[in-house]
C-alpha positions in Angstrom: 2.7 4.2 15.2 0.4 3.4 18.2 -1.6 6.5 17.7 -2.0 5.7 14.0 -3.2 2.2 14.8 -5.8 3.7 17.2 -7.1 6.0 14.5 -7.5 3.1 11.9 -9.0 0.8 14.6 -11.6 3.5 15.4 -12.8 4.0 11.8 -12.4 0.3 10.7 -16.1 -0.5 10.4 -16.9 2.8 8.6 -13.9 2.3 6.3 -14.9 -1.2 5.3 -18.4 -0.2 4.4 -17.2 2.7 2.2 -17.6 1.9 -1.5 -14.6 2.2 -3.9 -14.6 5.8 -5.1 -13.3 5.2 -8.6 -14.1 1.7 -9.6 -12.6 2.0 -13.1 -9.3 3.2 -11.8 -9.2 0.5 -9.1 -9.9 -2.2 -11.7 -7.2 -0.9 -13.9 -4.6 -1.0 -11.1 -5.6 -4.5 -10.2 -5.4 -5.7 -13.8 -1.9 -4.2 -14.3 -0.7 -5.6 -11.0 -2.0 -9.1 -11.8 -0.3 -9.0 -15.2 3.0 -9.1 -13.3 2.0 -11.9 -11.0 3.0 -15.6 -11.3 1.8 -18.6 -9.4 5.1 -19.1 -7.6 5.4 -15.5 -6.3 5.9 -14.6 -2.6 4.0 -11.3 -2.1 3.8 -8.9 0.8 1.1 -6.2 1.0 1.6 -3.5 3.7 -1.3 -1.5 5.0 -3.8 -4.0 3.7 -6.8 -2.4 5.6 -9.9 -4.5 5.5 -8.4 -6.9 2.9 -10.4 -6.1 -0.2 -7.4 -5.9 -2.6 -5.6 -8.8 -1.0 -8.6 -11.0 -1.7 -8.5 -9.8 -5.3 -4.8 -10.6 -5.8 -4.2 -13.7 -3.8 -5.5 -16.2 -6.4 -2.8 -15.2 -8.8 0.3 -15.8 -6.6 1.9 -18.6 -4.6 1.9 -17.0 -1.2 0.3 -13.7 -0.1 1.0 -12.1 3.3 -1.1 -9.0 4.0 -0.3 -6.9 7.0 -1.7 -3.9 8.8 -1.1 -2.1 12.1 -4.9 -1.9 12.9 -6.3 -5.1 14.5 -9.9 -4.1 13.8 -9.1 -3.8 10.1 -7.6 -7.3 10.2 -10.6 -8.7 12.0 -12.8 -7.6 9.1 -10.3 -8.9 6.6 -10.3 -12.3 8.3 -14.1 -12.4 8.4 -14.0 -12.0 4.6 -11.3 -14.6 4.3 -13.3 -17.1 6.3 -15.9 -17.1 3.5 -13.3 -18.1 0.9 -12.1 -21.8 0.8 -9.9 -21.2 -2.2 -7.2 -19.0 -0.5 -5.3 -21.1 2.0 -2.1 -19.2 0.9 -3.5 -15.8 2.0 -2.6 -14.7 5.5 -3.6 -11.5 7.3 -1.3 -10.5 10.2 -0.7 -7.5 12.4 2.6 -5.7 12.0 4.6 -3.2 9.9 7.2 -3.7 7.3 10.0 -3.7 9.9 8.6 -6.9 11.4 9.4 -8.8 8.2 12.6 -7.3 7.2 14.5 -10.6 7.5 12.4 -12.1 4.8 12.7 -11.8 1.0 9.8 -11.3 -1.3 9.2 -11.3 -5.1 6.7 -8.4 -4.8 5.8 -5.8 -2.2 2.6 -3.8 -2.5 2.1 -0.4 -0.7 -1.3 0.8 -1.9 -2.4 4.2 -0.7 0.0 4.1 2.3 3.3 5.8 1.5 1.8 9.3 2.1 0.5 8.4 5.5 3.6 6.6 6.8 6.0 8.5 9.2 8.9 8.2 6.8 8.0 7.3 3.2 11.7 7.4 2.0 12.8 5.0 4.7 9.9 2.6 3.8 10.9 2.6 0.1 14.5 1.9 1.1 13.5 -0.9 3.4 11.2 -2.4 0.8 14.0 -2.5 -1.7 16.2 -4.4 0.8 13.5 -7.0 1.3 13.0 -7.7 -2.4 14.8 -10.3 -4.4 16.9 -8.9 -7.3 14.4 -8.0 -10.1 11.6 -7.9 -7.6 8.7 -5.5 -7.9 7.5 -2.6 -5.6 4.0 -1.7 -6.6 2.5 1.5 -5.1 -0.4 3.8 -5.4 0.5 7.1 -3.7 -1.2 10.5 -3.2 1.3 13.4 -3.9 -0.2 16.6 -2.5 2.7 19.0 -2.5 1.9 21.9 -4.7 -1.6 20.7 -5.3 -3.7 21.6 -2.4 -2.3 24.7 -0.7 -4.9 24.9 2.1 -4.4 21.3 3.0 -1.2 21.9 4.9 -3.1 24.3 7.2 -6.2 22.1 7.7 -4.4 18.8 8.1 -2.8 19.6 11.6 -6.3 20.5 12.9 -7.9 17.3 11.6 -5.0 15.3 13.0 -5.2 17.0 16.4 -8.8 16.0 16.8 -8.1 12.5 15.5 -10.3 13.1 12.5 -7.7 12.1 9.9 -4.4 10.3 9.8 -1.0 12.0 9.5 -0.4 12.9 5.8 3.0 13.6 4.4 3.2 16.1 1.5 5.6 15.4 -1.3 5.5 15.8 -5.0 5.6 13.1 -7.7 9.2 14.2 -8.5 10.2 13.6 -4.9 8.4 10.2 -4.9 10.2 9.3 -8.1 13.5 10.3 -6.5 12.8 8.1 -3.5 12.5 5.1 -5.8 15.5 5.8 -7.8 17.7 6.4 -4.7 16.5 3.0 -3.4 17.8 1.2 -6.4 14.5 0.9 -8.4 13.7 1.7 -12.0 10.2 2.8 -12.8 8.7 0.3 -15.2 5.1 1.6 -15.3 3.6 5.0 -14.3 -0.1 5.7 -14.5 -2.3 8.5 -13.3 -6.0 8.1 -13.3 -7.8 10.7 -15.5 -10.0 11.3 -12.5 -7.1 12.3 -10.2 -4.5 15.0 -10.3 -2.7 13.7 -7.2 -2.6 9.9 -7.2 0.2 8.0 -9.0 0.3 4.3 -9.6 3.8 2.9 -10.0 5.4 -0.4 -10.8 9.1 -0.2 -9.8 11.6 -3.0 -10.4 14.6 -3.5 -8.2 17.8 -3.3 -10.2 19.8 -6.5 -10.4 23.3 -4.9 -10.3 
């Protein structure tokens, strides 16, 4: 985890300046997510990066906690937040999902992070345990298994030279199984027409 934090700290400024690659898909995901929000919701976003999405979503919920392991990312996020006087209920904090496992949330967001975490399956299981019955787990995940054959050979080289984060390769079928095994039902599945690997999911925790 510490090596991952160093990687994201190192690229924080460059990452924050990078434009959104697919604006239409990003806007679609935001709109779908916000359609589920209510003003009394307690929301946790993990891997919030420089805070762009948290700032988009926070006006639509009661309390929004956005966390990341990289302090440099959070510094940028807090600079953005300082320019907003309408979001006293948005908090950026350093930490991982495990640091908040004693709390309960209505919604947990993991946007573009499951495939770069050490153990995606354990994260999905933990998120389920932290959600209230009927709570939502909203994710956007890159599933590379079977898609980019050369990637599994190039990735270790890039990771060795600290040029890219650790990337776990799993298929969408395996991602789906992770959710089902954790007690979720998939309520919404969407894949951008501009991507063959990224899946956006809204999963609801079963109440029984």
